C-alpha positions in Angstrom: -57.0 26.7 -17.7 -59.2 24.6 -15.4 -56.8 25.3 -12.5 -57.2 29.0 -13.1 -61.0 28.5 -12.9 -60.7 26.4 -9.8 -58.8 29.2 -8.1 -61.9 31.3 -8.4 -64.2 28.7 -7.0 -65.9 29.5 -3.7 -67.7 27.5 -1.0 -70.1 28.4 1.7 -70.2 26.9 5.2 -73.1 27.4 7.6 -73.4 26.9 11.3 -77.2 27.1 12.1 -78.0 27.0 15.8 -80.9 27.8 18.0 -80.1 31.5 18.4 -78.3 32.4 15.3 -77.2 31.3 11.8 -73.7 32.1 10.7 -72.5 31.8 7.1 -68.9 31.9 5.9 -67.7 32.4 2.3 -64.3 30.8 1.6 -62.0 29.8 -1.1 -62.6 26.3 -2.4 -58.8 25.8 -2.9 -57.4 26.7 0.5 -60.3 27.6 2.7 -59.4 31.2 3.2 -62.4 33.1 4.7 -63.6 35.8 2.3 -66.9 36.9 3.9 -69.2 36.3 6.8 -72.9 36.8 7.5 -75.2 36.3 10.5 -78.9 36.0 10.8 -81.6 34.5 13.1 -82.1 31.1 14.5 -81.5 28.0 12.4 -82.7 25.0 14.4 -84.1 22.7 11.8 -86.8 21.3 14.2 -87.9 24.3 16.2 -87.8 27.1 13.5 -90.7 27.0 11.1 -89.6 26.1 7.6 -90.4 29.5 5.9 -88.6 31.4 8.7 -85.7 29.0 8.5 -85.4 29.6 4.8 -85.5 33.4 5.4 -82.7 33.2 8.0 -80.5 31.0 5.8 -81.0 33.3 2.8 -80.2 36.4 4.9 -77.0 34.9 6.4 -75.7 33.7 3.0 -76.6 37.0 1.3 -74.6 38.9 3.8 -71.6 36.6 3.4 -71.6 36.3 -0.4 -71.6 39.5 -2.5 -74.1 39.3 -5.4 -71.3 39.5 -7.9 -69.7 36.4 -6.5 -72.7 34.1 -6.2 -72.2 32.4 -9.6 -68.7 31.3 -8.3 -70.1 29.3 -5.4 -69.6 25.6 -6.2 -70.4 23.9 -2.9 -72.4 24.6 0.2 -72.5 22.7 3.5 -74.5 23.4 6.6 -74.3 22.1 10.2 -77.8 22.4 11.7 -79.1 22.1 15.2 -81.8 19.5 15.2 -80.6 17.7 12.1 -79.0 14.3 11.9 -78.6 11.4 9.4 -80.0 8.8 11.7 -82.4 7.9 8.9 -83.1 9.0 5.3 -86.4 10.6 6.3 -85.1 12.2 9.6 -87.4 15.3 9.9 -84.7 17.8 11.0 -82.4 16.8 8.1 -85.2 17.0 5.6 -86.2 20.5 6.9 -82.7 21.7 6.7 -82.1 20.5 3.2 -85.4 21.9 2.0 -84.8 25.3 3.6 -81.2 25.5 2.4 -82.1 24.5 -1.2 -84.9 27.2 -1.3 -82.6 29.8 0.2 -79.9 29.2 -2.4 -82.4 29.2 -5.2 -83.7 32.6 -4.0 -80.2 34.0 -4.1 -79.4 32.6 -7.5 -76.7 30.2 -6.2 -76.6 27.0 -8.2 -73.9 25.1 -6.3 -72.9 21.7 -7.6 -72.9 20.2 -4.1 -75.3 21.0 -1.2 -74.8 19.1 2.0 -76.5 19.0 5.4 -75.1 17.6 8.6 -75.8 18.0 12.3 -74.2 20.9 14.1 -72.1 18.5 16.1 -70.7 16.8 13.0 -69.8 20.2 11.7 -68.2 21.2 15.0 -66.2 18.0 15.0 -64.9 18.8 11.5 -63.8 22.2 12.8 -61.0 20.7 14.7 -57.5 21.1 13.2 -57.1 18.9 10.2 -60.9 18.3 9.8 -60.8 14.9 11.5 -63.1 12.1 10.2 -63.2 9.9 13.3 -63.2 10.4 17.0 -65.4 11.6 19.8 -67.4 14.8 20.2 -68.6 16.3 23.5 -71.0 19.2 23.8 -71.4 21.0 27.1 -73.5 24.1 26.9 -77.0 24.3 28.3 -77.1 20.6 28.1 -74.7 17.8 27.5 -74.3 15.1 24.8 -71.4 12.9 23.5 -71.1 11.3 20.1 -68.8 8.9 18.3 -68.1 10.2 14.9 -67.1 7.8 12.0 -66.4 9.0 8.6 -67.6 12.5 9.6 -71.0 11.2 10.6 -72.5 10.4 13.9 -72.5 6.7 14.6 -73.4 6.6 18.3 -75.0 9.2 20.6 -74.9 9.1 24.4 -77.0 11.6 26.4 -78.6 14.7 25.0 -82.0 13.8 26.4 -83.0 17.3 27.2 -83.2 19.1 30.5 -86.2 17.1 31.8 -84.7 13.7 31.4 -81.0 14.1 31.2 -78.2 16.5 30.2 -76.7 16.1 33.6 -73.7 18.4 34.0 -74.8 20.9 31.5 -75.7 24.6 32.1 -79.3 24.0 33.1 -78.2 21.3 35.6 -75.6 23.7 37.1 -78.1 26.5 37.3 -80.7 24.3 38.9 -78.2 23.0 41.4 -77.5 26.7 42.4 -81.1 27.3 43.1 -81.4 24.1 45.1 -78.3 25.1 47.2 -79.8 28.5 47.9 -83.1 27.0 49.0 -81.3 24.5 51.2 -79.3 27.3 52.9 -82.5 29.3 53.4 -84.4 26.5 55.2 -81.4 25.2 57.1 -80.8 21.9 55.3 -77.6 23.1 53.6 -74.5 25.1 54.7 -73.8 28.7 53.9 -73.0 29.7 50.3 -72.7 32.9 48.5 -75.0 31.3 45.9 -78.0 32.2 48.1 -77.2 35.9 47.7 -76.2 35.7 44.0 -79.2 33.6 43.0 -81.6 35.8 45.0 -80.2 39.0 43.3 -80.4 37.5 39.9 -84.0 36.5 40.3 -85.2 39.8 41.8 -85.5 38.8 45.5 -85.8 42.1 47.5 -82.6 43.1 49.2 -84.3 43.0 52.6 -84.8 39.2 52.3 -81.3 38.4 51.1 -78.6 36.9 53.4 -75.9 39.4 54.5 -73.0 38.7 52.1 -69.8 40.5 51.6 -66.1 39.8 51.8 -66.2 39.9 55.6 -68.1 36.6 55.5 -64.9 34.9 54.3 -62.1 34.4 56.8 -58.7 32.8 57.1 -57.7 32.7 53.5 -55.2 30.1 52.3 -54.1 29.3 48.8 -56.3 26.7 47.2 -54.6 24.2 45.0 -57.6 23.2 43.0 -58.0 23.2 39.3 -57.8 26.4 37.4 -60.2 27.5 34.8 -63.1 28.4 37.1 -62.9 32.1 36.3 -64.9 34.3 34.0 -67.3 32.9 31.5 -67.3 35.8 29.1 -65.6 35.9 25.8 -65.6 33.5 23.0 -66.8 30.1 24.1 -67.9 31.2 27.5 -71.4 31.1 28.7 -71.3 34.8 28.2 -69.8 34.7 24.8 -69.9 32.6 21.7 -69.7 28.9 22.0 -73.0 27.3 23.1 -74.8 24.7 21.1 -78.5 24.4 20.5 -79.3 21.3 18.8 -76.3 19.1 19.3 -77.4 17.1 16.3 -79.9 14.9 17.9 -83.5 15.0 16.6 -84.7 16.2 20.0 -82.2 19.1 20.0 -81.4 18.0 23.5 -77.8 18.8 24.0 -78.2 22.4 23.0 -75.3 24.6 22.0 -77.5 27.6 21.7 -80.2 26.9 24.2 -82.9 25.1 22.3 -83.8 22.0 24.1 -86.5 20.1 22.5 -88.7 20.5 19.5 -91.1 22.2 21.7 -88.6 25.1 21.7 -88.0 25.2 25.4 -85.3 27.7 25.5 -85.8 28.7 21.9 -84.2 31.9 20.8 -84.4 33.1 24.3 -82.9 30.0 25.8 -79.6 29.7 27.3 -76.5 28.1 26.2 -73.1 28.6 25.4 -72.2 29.1 21.8 -74.0 32.3 21.1 -73.9 33.1 24.7 -75.8 32.7 27.9 -76.2 36.2 29.0 -75.9 37.4 32.6 -78.8 36.3 34.8 -80.0 39.9 35.2 -79.8 40.8 31.5 -82.8 38.7 30.8 -81.2 37.6 27.6 -80.8 34.0 26.7 -78.0 32.6 24.8 -78.1 30.4 21.9 -77.5 28.0 23.4 -78.8 22.6 26.6 -80.8 18.8 32.6 -82.6 17.9 35.3 -81.4 15.2 37.6 -81.0 15.2 41.3 -77.6 16.0 42.6 -76.6 12.4 43.3 -74.7 13.2 46.5 -76.3 16.5 47.3 -73.7 19.2 46.5 -74.7 21.4 49.4 -74.6 18.6 52.0 -71.3 17.2 50.7 -69.7 20.7 50.7 -70.9 21.3 54.2 -69.5 18.1 55.3 -66.1 18.8 53.7 -66.0 22.2 55.5 -66.6 20.5 58.8 -64.0 17.9 58.1 -61.4 20.6 57.4 -61.5 21.6 61.1 -61.6 25.3 60.0 -58.8 26.3 62.4 -55.4 27.7 62.1 -53.6 29.3 59.1 -54.2 26.3 56.9 -58.0 26.8 56.9 -59.8 27.5 53.6 -61.7 30.7 53.1 -64.9 29.6 54.7 -68.2 31.5 54.6 -69.4 32.5 58.0 -73.1 32.2 58.9 -74.8 35.4 57.7 -77.2 37.2 60.0 -80.3 35.8 58.4 -83.4 35.8 60.6 -86.1 33.1 60.2 -88.5 35.8 58.9 -86.0 36.9 56.2 -85.3 33.3 55.3 -89.1 32.7 54.8 -89.4 35.9 52.8 -86.5 34.8 50.6 -88.2 31.5 49.8 -91.5 33.2 49.2 -90.0 35.5 46.5 -87.5 33.0 45.0 -89.9 30.1 44.3 -92.4 32.1 42.2 -89.6 33.8 40.3 -88.2 30.4 39.3 -91.6 29.0 38.4 -92.5 32.1 36.3 -89.8 31.4 33.7 -89.3 28.4 31.3 -87.2 25.9 33.3 -84.4 26.0 30.7 -83.8 29.6 31.7 -82.1 28.3 34.9 -79.0 27.8 32.7 -78.4 31.5 32.9 -77.4 31.0 36.6 -74.5 28.7 35.7 -72.0 31.6 35.6 -72.9 32.5 39.2 -71.7 29.0 40.3 -68.4 29.5 38.4 -67.9 32.9 40.0 -68.7 31.6 43.5 -66.3 28.7 43.0 -63.6 31.2 41.9 -64.1 32.8 45.4 -63.6 29.3 46.9 -67.2 28.7 47.8 -67.3 25.1 48.9 -70.9 24.5 47.8 -70.2 25.9 44.3 -67.1 23.9 43.9 -68.9 20.8 44.9 -71.5 21.5 42.2 -68.8 21.9 39.5 -67.0 18.8 40.6 -70.2 16.8 40.3 -71.0 18.4 36.9 -67.5 17.2 35.6 -68.3 13.7 36.9 -71.5 13.7 34.9 -69.8 14.9 31.7 -67.3 12.0 32.1 -70.1 9.4 32.1 -71.2 9.7 28.4 -67.5 9.8 27.3 -66.9 6.5 29.2 -70.0 5.0 27.7 -68.5 5.5 24.2 -65.6 3.2 25.3 -62.8 5.6 24.2 -59.5 4.3 23.1 -56.4 5.7 24.7 -55.2 8.8 22.8 -58.4 9.0 20.9 -59.4 12.5 19.9 -62.2 14.3 21.8 -63.5 17.5 20.1 -65.4 19.6 22.6 -67.6 22.6 22.1 -69.9 24.7 24.3 -69.2 27.4 26.8 -68.6 25.0 29.8 -65.6 23.5 28.1 -64.1 26.6 26.4 -60.6 28.0 27.1 -61.9 29.6 30.3 -64.9 27.3 30.8 -65.7 26.3 34.4 -65.4 22.6 33.7 -62.5 22.5 31.4 -59.8 21.9 33.9 -61.9 19.6 36.0 -62.9 17.3 33.1 -59.4 17.4 31.6 -58.0 16.1 34.8 -60.5 13.2 34.9 -59.8 12.4 31.2 -56.1 11.9 31.9 -56.8 8.6 33.5 -58.0 7.4 30.0 -55.2 9.0 28.1 -57.6 11.5 26.6 -57.4 15.3 26.0 -59.9 17.9 24.9 -59.6 19.7 21.6 -62.0 22.7 21.9 -63.7 24.5 18.9 -65.9 27.6 19.1 -68.5 26.5 16.5 -69.1 24.6 13.3 -68.3 27.2 10.6 -64.8 26.0 10.0 -66.0 22.4 9.8 -68.8 23.3 7.5 -66.3 25.0 5.1 -64.1 21.9 5.3 -67.1 19.7 4.5 -68.1 21.9 1.6 -64.6 21.7 0.2 -64.7 17.9 0.5 -68.1 17.8 -1.2 -66.6 19.7 -4.1 -63.8 17.2 -4.3 -61.2 19.7 -3.1 -58.0 18.9 -1.4 -58.1 17.4 2.1 -58.6 20.3 4.6 -55.7 21.2 6.7 -55.5 22.9 10.1 -55.4 26.3 8.3 -59.0 26.5 7.0 -59.7 29.9 8.3 
């Protein structure tokens, strides 16, 4: 008889990020998804507690029909801004208080209610709901963690756009603006980023460099890594996949675009999981880096172009110098700088897709930016002293199936005997953790 009752038991998993909260209703026995609901932001540090409670209640109410709420036996949530670094960690306490209040409001008296960071939930979303390994988030920002027994044991990076997150979406977007400015004042070589960035930020067309396909000559196949194409779709910077809180108290790594408790980026931030929108849409994604380009991307790209000799049929598609007069260059800078300064700095992450698009067209400056970003993402992984063959679960739009850094970083990880295992978000993992909290069978790779 008890087995028949257990067959009716339900669990709820939540993935609460800086732009949205997603709830999933699933069978406690086999993890089959039975319902879903979406509501507003769920960062446990940046969203006020009453509003956080409202968003959680709304998402759960949409996922769980009223007639089934008495059957819910376990709930687990992965929250941006929450961690178990200490029993009194503010983000975790906020998340637990808001989730408990939301469930009470809906009349859900679950036997088990658990809270984890969004990274811990994302890690558990990998096939088999692993308990140990490495997690890497690359959305608006970047952070790596060592997970032990499904909890974060060590964090590297995730210090927010002002102090770190090198290689993340903000860092890439900022590098694009730097490259455009360097081209305008003559310090850097030609790049289609100057035109793309200028258009995205509203620079008048009369001040833009002249750019079209005729700027690119002597095409030859380029044997570089694949995966620098479109960023839309699930996991892309234009789709779902960014992270907002990446589980650190500062919220620095950002899947969804939050950055710090101050809410830089906030619901209008940029990121990957819920989608960095196109630069001209004005929308931010859910979804987390300032740091000088260590070997300036624009300069290094220009040098590599010169070294190629740019002659004969083996020459790359190199941009020719546009007809860009000194007056137009000065006007470009005059319009671009105020446009950048008028927005929260984190919004520069919206420009990251422009770099990927330019790299797809073999723009040397854009490719150099992405190469350096991949080098930066490798650093926190190396700092965690990975063991050969150890699992790395990645999330965030920059490392999605068509993410601009996926192939570049994967190639670098081969030297360590490591491969990436990408997940879109933490809902699958939250369901797995809820089932474990209820004492259910070990989750398998078929939890959704």
